[in-house]
N, C-alpha and C positions, 0 to 999 in steps of 0.2 A: 908260412906254408907248412902243412903237416909233414913231419919227418917219419921215415919208414926204416925198418931194419934192412940192412944191406942185402940180406938173403932174399927177402921179398922183392926188393927193388930189382935185384939181379934177375929174378925169375920174370918179372914184368917186362924188363927191357929185352931179355932173350926172347920172350914170347912175341913181343912187338916186332922185333926184327924178323922172326920166323914168319909172322903174318905178312909183313911187307914183301919178303922174298916169295912167299906162296902166291901173293896177289900180283906180283910183277910190278909193284909200284914202290917208290922211295918212301922211307920213313917219314920224311917231310915232303909234302906235296910238291911236284915239280914247279919251278918258278917260271914266270913269264915277265920279261922286261917290257915296261911300258914306255912309249915314245916320249912322254913328258911326265913330270912328277904330278901325282894325284893324291888326294886325301879322301878316304872314305870314312864315314861315321857309323859306329856300331853302338846301338842302344841296347841295354840289358838291365835286369833288375837285381843283379848281385850287389851285395853291400860293399861299399868302398874298401873296407878293411878285411874282407872275407878271404878265405883260402883260394876261392875260385878266382877272384880278381887278381890276387897275387900271382896265381899261375898264368892267367891270361896276359897280364901286363909284364910279368918278369920273365916268362918263358915263351909263351905261344905267339904273341904278337911280334916280338923281336925275331923269332924264327921265320914267321911268315914274311916279314918285311925283308929279311935277308935273302929269302928265296924268291921274292918278287920285287926286284929293283924298281925304284920309282914310285912305289906304293907306300903310303903312310896310313895306318889305322888309328883313328881317334875313338877310343872307347869311352862311353858315357854311362855311368851308373845312375839309375833312377829307381827310387823305392818302388817295390812291386805294386803297392796300392795306388801309386801315381802314374805308373807307366801306361796303363791302358788309356787313362784320361789324356795323358800327354800326347799319345799317338793320335787320338781323335782330334784334339785341339790343334796339334801341329799340322794335321792334314788340312784343316780349314784355313790355316795361315800359310800354307805352303812351306813349312819348315821341318820336313820329315828327315830322318837319317837315310843313309843308303841301305843299311841292313839292320834288322832288329831280331832279338831273341824274344819271341812272342809266346805267351801261354797258348798251349794247343787249343784251349777253348775260345780264344779270340780270333783264330784264323778265318773261320767262316764269316764272321762279322766284318773284319778288315777287308776281306776279298770282296764281299758284297758291296762295300762302300767304294771300291775301286782304288784302294790305297796300295794293294799289292800287285806285283807283276807275276803271272803264273810261271813258275820255274819249268814246268813241263814243256813250255813253248820257248822260253828264254834260253834254256840250257840245251845245246845240241846233244850233250852227253848225260842228260837227266836220267835216262834208264840205267846207265852204268852206276850212278850213285844211288838211285832209289832201289836197286837190286841188292845193295849191301845191308839194308836196314830191315827190321821186323815189319811185316805187312801191317800189323795193328798200329804201329807208330806212324807209318807212311800214310795210313788212312786218315789221320787227323788233319792232313793238309788238303784233302779232296774237297772240292766245292764246284758244283755245276759242270762236271766234266773235265776239270783241270786240277793240277796239283799246284798250290800256291806257296809251297815251301818244302823243306826237307826236315825230318826229325833231327833234333840236336841232342836231346837227352831225355830220358824217361825216368819215372819213379813211381812210387806209391807210398801210402801211409801204412805203418804198422804200429803196434802198441809197444811203447817203451815203458818199462816198469822199474821201480826203485826197489831193489832186493832188500835193502836195509829197512825201508819203511814197511814192507810186507812182513819181514822177520819180526819187527817190533810189535806187529799186530798178531803174531803167531801163525803166519801164513808162509808156506815155503815155496809156493809156485805161482806163476802168473794165472789170473783167471782166464779160462779158455772158452767160457760161454757167458751169455747174459746172466744166467742163474748164478754162476760162480762170482761174477762181478757184483751183482746185488748183495750176495751173501757176505762179501768182503767189506762192503761199505761201512757198516756200523763198527766193525773191528778196527778198521783203519782210522775212523773218526776218533775212536776212544784212544788210539795210539798217537793222535795228533796230526794226522795227514788226510787230505782230501782224497777221495777215491779216484777222481778223474778231472782233468782240466783241459780246456780248449779255449781259443780266443774268439769264437764266434759260431754262427750257425748257418753260414752259406754252404753251398754244395760241397766244397772241399772238406768241410767239417761234418756235415750232416749225412751225406750220401753213404759213408761206411755203415752208419747206424741204420739208415732206411733200407739199404740192400741186404745187410745181414739180418734185418728183421723180417725179410721176405717180401718187402714192399718195392715200390718204384715211383718215379715222378710222373711218367707218362706210359702210354701203351708202347708196344714194341716198335711201332712205326713212327713214333714221336709226333702224333697228330692230335692227341687230346690228353689233358691232365685230370679233369674231373672224373672221378670213379677210380682213379689210380693213386694220386697223391693223398687224397682223403679216404683211402681204403681202411678197413678195420685193422689190417696189419700195421700200417703206418701210424694209425692213431695209438695202438698199443705201444709201439716203439717209442714214439715221441712222448707219450705219457710217462713211460719209464724214466726218460731223461728229466722231465719236469718234476717228477716225484723225487728223484735223486737230488735235484737242485733245491727244491723246497725243503728237503730233509737235511740240508747242509753238507751233503756229500760231494757236491760240485761247487767250486768257488764262483764268485760273480765275475770272474774273467770271461765266462761264457756269454754274459750279458754286457760285455765291453766296458766294464768298470775300469777307468784308467788307473785307479790306485791298486789294482790287483797285481800280484806277482806274475810275470810272464811265464808261460809253460817251460820255456828253455832254461829259466833259472829255478822255477819251482820244483822241477823233477830232481835235478841233482842235489838240491838243497834239502830234499825230503818233505817239502810242503805238499807236494802232489805225489801220489802213488803211481799214477799212470797218465800218459799223454799219448796222443797219436801224432806221429811226425815221420820225417823222411831220412834217407841215408846221409843227407848233408849235415845232420846233427852230430855225427861222430867227430869230424874234424873240428867243429865249432866247440863241442864239449871238451875235446882234447886240449884246446887252447885256453878255454875259460875255466874249466874245472878239471885240471890234470889228474886229480886224485879220484875222480868219479869214473866208474867203468859202466858204460851204458849197456843195458840188456834189452833185447828186442824179442817180441813174440807176435803171433798172428792176432789180427783183430778178433775180439771175442765173438764166437759164433752164436747167432740167433736162429730163428726158424728158417732163415734163408741161407745159413752157413756162415762162413767167415769171408766177407766180401769188402774189399776196399775200392778206392777210386784211383784210376790211372791219372798220373800227373805227368808233367814234363813240358818241354818247350820245343818249338819249331824255329828254324832259322828262315827268315823271309826277306825278300827283296822288295824295296819300296818302288812303286811305279813312277815316282818323281825323281829317282836317282839319275844323276847326269854322269855317273861313273860306273855303269853297269858291268863293264868288262872286269874292272878291278874288284867290284863287289861280288861278282860270281866266282872269281878266284878265291876270295875269302871264304865264301860259302862252301866251296869245294874243300878248302882246307879244314873246315870244322868237321867234315866227315872223314878226315884222314885218320889213320891209326895213331898218329902223334897226338892230335887234339883229343881224340876219344879216350885214349889211355891216360893222358896227363890229367884230364878232368875227372876220370874215374878215381884217381888217387885222392881227390879232395871231395868225394861224395856224390859225384854225378854219375848215374847209371848210363852206360853207353847204349846207343841205339843200333850199332853195327852188330850183326849176328856173330861174326868171327871174334870180335873183341869181347863180347859178352861171354863167350865160351871159356875165356881164361880169367874171369873175374875172381875166382877163388885164389889165384896166384897174386892178386892185388890186395884184396881184403876179404877175410872170411865172413865179415858181417853182411855182405851182400846176399848171403844164402836165404835169410829170412824174407828179404824183399823179393827175391826171385820166386820164392814159394808163394808169397802173397799175390804177386802179379798173375799167377795162374788163374785166379778167380776175379781179379780186379776188373772194373768196368770203366769205360770212358764217360764223360759228361755228355749231355745232349748236344749233338752236332747242329746247332742252330745259330744263325747270325745274331739271334736275340738272347743267346745264353747269358750275357752280362745282366740283362734286365730280368730274366727268369731267376738268376742267382739272387739278385737283390730282393725280389718278391719273396722267395723262399726264406731268405735270412730275416727279413722284416716280420714275416708272420710267425716264424718260430720264436723270434724274440718276444712277440706279443704273448705267445703261449707261456714262455718261461717267466715273463713279468706278471702273469696273471691277468692281462688285459683282455684275453680271449681264452675260451676253452680250447683244448687241443684240436677237437673236431672242427670247431668254428674256424680256427686259424688255418688249418689244412684245406678246408673247403674254400675259404677266401683266397688262399694262395692258388689253388687249382683253377678257380674261376678267372683270376687275373692272368694266369699263364696260358689258358686255352687260346685266346686270340693271337698271342705271340708265336704259337706253333704253326699258325697258318700263313705267316708272312715270311 
């Protein structure tokens, strides 16, 4: 677990206690004794050895269990790329958990399949908890008149840049625009570093480029993609990325070459000059590269400004749970000041408005992310988002690999996405 200076820790604890007093609630959510011992299962996508899991298993679950006699929480870490699939296959086999930390983009799909229980009807005190969070994060749980979860954490991607790599190339500041980014590419290549690296072209990776370039995937009502995804603005933006890749300024990590150095290693090592990533990288780099000091900046601005993608996860209750009372107690605890502050210390941006207000007392680096969130946008609120995401990724890969022109790739993607928007 990441260690903090005592002064900062003291401020965070003092602020947390002040918040709890102001809200009239305990620092740890009030416990409820259950008539018999029960076990609830909690699925999430944190890595087993991550600071998040160490906090959950070493601090938060023990506190919850102490405050809720008779309840045991079994946490199960599942790789992010596998969690979505596992939820769907487990639903077919009747082997779902009680509670899950689900990517906000999955909630409409899971609700549509009947996997989730609507918290707005299951929780008598739903309004009490929903009023604590930002409206934008709460909205990610809304589907057909009901709320199927509560926000758990939020985030966005910003640009991390390696100062040493830029200095070696004779550049003293991070590129703030598309033009500055392109101008830096040959200088960085000559100095031995790739301009930019990412591990794919799905929405999480490509949307900051598309939106900053002034484009979009669909119309504002999410009813059609043709004419929007294959717009002139998007063609220009994606062509810029293709040209940078073909010019040797972006490594084949973006085309999913398994031998390529990952972005989390390539940036601190100086192989990559910039990457897009989230606040969770600070504690990870602190543990893996203690001599590396991460530096963050806003996404480079294009014709559409500097725009990133809203990320985060929601906490959801499975409709098959046989221990809903205990599961709802756990969900309530994840919205407590205790949980939200503890997870903020290891890189999770809180969703509670009052906790977010004291973030600078926890870690100054949240400032860049808070600024980026002002213009960040959510992904399409569609049950078919995973399919749409896959179509976008596959066609952008075709453009990068030279199998299709950029215009043809975006047109094919738009045509395939159109019917998915109608269901």
